[in-house]
N, C-alpha and C positions, 0 to 999 in steps of 0.2 A: 520612337519619334518618327514623324513623317515630314518630309521637306517638300515644299512647293517651289518648283523652278521658276514659275511665273512671278509670284509675289515675293519669293525668297523668304517665306515664313516657315518656321519649323513648329510642327504641332506636337504637343506633349499631352499627357493624361489630363491635366487640369488647366493648361494654358497653352498659348502659342507665342513664339518669339517673333518680334518684328522690329524693324529699325525705326526709332522714333525721330522726331523732327530735329533734335539736337545731334543726331548721328550715332547715338548709343542705342543698344538693343534693350528692349523692354519685354517683360512678361505680361501678357494681357490674358487675364483669367476669363474663362467662359462664364456665361450667365448662370445664375443659380448657385446653390450650394451642392458640390459634388457628393456622390455616395462614398467615394474614396478620395481622401485628401493626401496629396504628396507633401509631407511636412519637411523632409530632408531629401537629399539627392537620391538616396537608396532606401527611403522609408515611406511606406504607405500606411495610412490610418483610416479605418472605416469611420463613417460619420457618427455612428453610435458610440464609438470609443472617444471621439472628440467631444461629444456631448457629455459623456461620463466624466472626462477630465474637467470640463467646464462646470458641471454640477458639483463635483468634489471641491473645486476651488471656491465656488460661490457659497455653498450651503455647509460644507464641512471645513472651510478655510484651509484646505490642503495646499501646502506649498508644492511647487513643481517636483521637488525631490521626493516628497512624500507620495505624490501620485505615482511616481516611478516605482516606489516600493510596493504599492498596492497592485501593480500589474507585472506579474512575474514572467510571462512567456518570453519577453524580449528584453535584452539588456539596454534599457533606455537611459538617457541622461536627463538631468533636471532641466538643463537649458533647452533641450529638444522639446520637452513638454511645454515649457514656457513659450517658446516660439510658435508651437502648434496652437496654443491658446490664443495668441495674438492673430495668427493667420486665419484661424477659424472664425474669430470675431470679425475680422475685416471682410471675409467672404460673406458672412451673414448680413453684415451692414450693407454691402454693395448689392446683395441680392434683394434686400428689402426695398431699397430705393431705386432699383433698376439701373444701376451704373456698373461700370467695369473696373475691376481692381487692376491697377498697373503698378508693377514693381520693376526696379532695375535688374537686368540680368547679371551684371558684374557687381559683386559686393564681397567684402571680406568675410562676412558672416550673415546668417539669416536675420539676425537682429538688426544689423545695419541695413539690410535689404528692406525690412519692414518699416524702418524708422520714418521715412517720408510719408507713407500711407497712414501711419498712426498719427502723425502730426496733422494731416488733412482731416482725419476723423475727429481729432480733438477740436480743431477749428470749427468743424461742422456742429458738434455738440455745443460749443460755446455760443454759436450764433443761433441755432435752432432750439437749444434746450434739451432736456431729457425727453425721451420718447413718450413718457407718461405725464408730460407737463400739464396737459389739459384734462387729466383724470378727474372724474367726479363720480361718486357712488353714494349710497345711502348713509355711509358712516361719516363722510366728510362734507356732505351737502345736505343740510336740513333747513331749508328756507334761507339760511345764510351760509356763506362759504368760509371755511376756516383753514388755517395753516399754522404750523409750529416751526420755530427756528431755534437752532442751538449749534454749538461748535463742539468738535471732538479733537483732542490733542494727538493726532497722528500727523507725521510730516515726512519730508524728504530733505536732502541737502539743498541749500540755496545760497545765494550771494550773501556775504557777511554785511553788506551795506543795508541799513535798516529799510525795510519795505521795498527792496529792489526785486522786481518780478522776473528779471532776465535770467535765463537758464545758465548753469555752469558749463564751461567747456568740457569738463570731465568731473566725475564724482569725487576726485581727489583735490580739486581746486577749491580755494576759499572764496574767490571772487569771480564774477562773470567777466566776459571779454571787455565790457565797457569800463569796469572798475579794476581791471587786471593790474593797473599800475600801483594799486594800493598794496600789492604783494611785496613791493620793495620798501614799504614804510613800516615803522614800528607797530607792533600789534596792540600796544596800549592805547586805549581810547583817548582821543584828544592830542596824541603825540604824532606829529608829522615828520619826525626825524627819520632819516634812512636807517634801515636795520642793518645789523652786522652780517657778515658772511656766516653761513651755517647757524643762523640764529633768527628768531622772530622779533627780537627787540633791538633797541638802539644801544648806545654806549652808556646811558644813564644806569647807575648801579642798582637803583630801586627797580627799574624795569627788568634788568637782568635777573634780579632776585625773584621777581614775580614769575618769570619764565622757568627758572630753576625749581621754584616751588610747585609749579604746574607739572613739571616732568618728574618730580621726586617720587610720587607713588609707584612709578614703574622701576625705580632703582632702590632696591631694598638696602644695599650696602650704604648708599648715601644717606638714606633716611635713618637707619640705625646709628650711623656715625654721628649725625647731627644731634640726635636725641641723647647720645652718650655725652657729647660735649656740653649740651645744655644742662645735663644732670650734674656734671662736674664743674659747672661755672666757667666754661671756656668760651662762651659766646656762641653765636651762630656761625656755621661754616661759611656762609656766603658773605655776610656783612655783619660785623660785630656791632655796628651802630643800630641795627634793627633789633628792637627789643621784643616787639610783638608782631606776628605775621598771621593773617587769617585769610582763607580763601572763601569767597562767597559761594562759588560753585566750581566743581571740577569736572563735571560731565561735558562731553563733547557738544559743542554748539552753544554752551552757556557761558556768559561772561565770567571770567575768573577775577577775583578781587584780592588785594592785599592791603592790610591796614598797618601803617607805619606810625610808631609812637616813640620818639627819641627825646622828647622835651621833659623837663621836670614836671612833677605831678600838678603843680599850681599853674603851669603854663601849657597845659596839654592842648595841642591842636592836631586833631586827627586828619590824616590825608588818606583818602581811599583811591587806590589805583585799580582800574579795571582793564582787562585785556581779553581778547578773543583769539585763542590759539587754535582751537579746533574748528571744524566746519559749522556753519550756522545751519539751522533747520527752520522750515516753515512753522509758523505758530500753531495753526489749526486748520481743519477743514470745516467749513460752515455748511450746514444742511438746512433745507426747507422741506418739511414733511407734511403730508396730509394726515389727518387723524386716523385714517385707515392703515397707515404705514407706508404708503407710496411716497418715494423721494422724488420731488419735482425740481429740485435745484441743489447744486453743490458749487462751492467756491473756495479758493485757497486764500487764506489770510497769511501774509508774510511776516509782519512785525508784531501785531497785537490784534485783539478783538475790539478794535476801536469802534465807537458808536457811529462815526462818520462812515467807516468801512461797512458796517452792518446796513446802514441806510442805502449806500450805493449798491450793495449786494442785493437787497430786496428789490430795488428799482430795476436792476438788471434782469432779475427773474420775472418780475411783473412790470413790464415796461410801460403799460398804459394804465390809466385810472380804472378802466373797466375790468382789467385783469387782476387788480388788487383784491386780496381776500377781505371779507367783512370783519373777520377776527384774526388777529395775529398774536399768537402766544410767544413770549420771549422772556427769559429769566431776568433780563435787565431792562424791561420795558419802561420802568419808572424813569430811569436816567435817559433812555432813548426818547421818551416823550419830552423831557426837559430840553434835550439837545435839539429836537425838531423845532422848538419854539424860537431858536436862534438861527435857524436855517432860512434859506431864500423862500420867497412866497411860492415859487413853483414846486419846491420840494414839499412844503407844508401841505399844499393842495393835493399832492400825490397821495398823502396819508390821511387826508381830511375825512374820508368815509370808512377808515379802517379802525376798528377798536383795538387798542394796544393794551393788553393785560398780561400779567405774569402767570405762567403756568402753575398749576396746583402744586406740583412736586417742589418747585423752587420757592413758591410763596411760603410754604410751611417751614422751610429751612433757611432761607436767606432774607426774607422780608417779614419778620415777625411784627406783630401788632405793637404799635407805640413807638417804633423806631423811626418811622418815616410817615408822617401824616399825608404827604403828597401821594406817596405810593398807595397808602391805604384808601385814599379818596378816589383815585383815578385808575389804579391798576389791580385792584382786588377783584378776582373773578366772581366772587360771591355778590358783588355789588350790582351785577348785571343779570337780570332775570332771564334774558334771552339765552344765557349760557347754561341754564338749568333745564333738566329734562322734566317737562310738565306731566309726563305720564308715569314717572317713577319718582318716589320720594327720595330726596337727598342724593340724587344722581346727576352727574354732569352730562350735558348734551354731547360734548366732544371729548375725545381722548387727548388731553393736553400733554401727556407724557409720550406721545408717539415719537418725538425726536430723540428722547432718552433711550427708547427701545431700539430705534435705528442705530444710535451711537453704540449701544452695547454689541450690536452685530458687526458694525464697521470697525470697531476697535480691535477685533480679532485679526485684522489684516495688518496691524501695525508692524509686526516683525517682518512681514514680507515686503512692505513698501518703504521701509526706512532707508534703504540704500538704492532705491530706484532712481533712474534719471528723470528729469522733469517730464519728458514726453511720455515715457512708459508709465509713470506715476498717474498722470492725468488719464491716459488711455485705460489703464487697469481699473481705476476706480469707477470711471464711467461705464465700463463693461460689466463689472460686478453689480453696480447699482441697477443697470438695465435688466440684468438677469434676476436680481432681487425683486424689482418691480413686476416683472412678468410673472414670477412665482406668486406674489401677493394677489395680483389681479385674477389669476386662475383660481385662487382660493375664495375670492369674494362671491 
């Protein structure tokens, strides 16, 4: 490193350190993507190796630990490769747009050092859209413009409050900072009583039984003992008044339910209790894809794939009437069309010149003839001659399954992303989608 006595800046291989306005030192990276990247304090990586790790992640869905195993000369760690992937992506981003990457000098880890810059990149993509947003080629623009929309069930931990988009303070938290006070309340839905110490439920016996039933699969002794007592007619271990107990779901992030039935057969009144003991997860990632396979938009749906959320998502990706596609394929367009009829005039006008039809794949499986006359009349792709290829018999003009094909690729990242923080989840998906789009455009 070289130190300048005049400006008091210290110059390193990839960056120089200077004192920022707030009095703390920052790393200011040089313009362009360097030939050698300093990933860690004593680790240097050639640019070709960084591109190899990036390609393995995007095209072979290599996790960082697997990339380490494929590169034997150096004893690398998975987190080092993960941080290198993020740093290299940030350097490429700032090089493309002619800006300087600035990182804090003091940080507990490289991941923490990159966090602020990753958040800035996420905000940039959210405002500007994907780099291939304006893509048009012979496969997706044939006198009319087309797009396909669909969701994929991959997610990350999020706040347990329905549709709350705020990030968690840590991946172990159940609520965001705004709803953190709900940690002190009973986990059963609809119960606002304070929870007991060392428990997630209140003093109500049924609520305690629900929590015990949730934890029972991890305690073989308790489970086998309860079954033995049930066989010998000694009642339930937790509450002898509970005759029948069922869980709706036991997976992390899904509501757990118990059904209690303690009344005579003629006076049965079933009461269903639901609770959320584990972390909640985002519902799905929604994609908008051109027929050629280029992904032009991505959004996170937190609670459900609601029709109102789909409309808002489409309008955020195509904010003006001129940018809206002429044809929009969606597996639930019949209900989306009905929903639009009850929306404000401004929203209806936004979709006025867009043909809403069900894609061919889902039409054959979810919208069979005779079940819904409205869907058959307005959303059947065969009813519109402009969607047929006039040069080839019985051929469609567009690939309406492009989103399903993109989902099959993106689904392979589910195991890598399921425990990511909100910032890195958004950053990682945007980066792999960007690389995926670049690969498709090169092949066209």
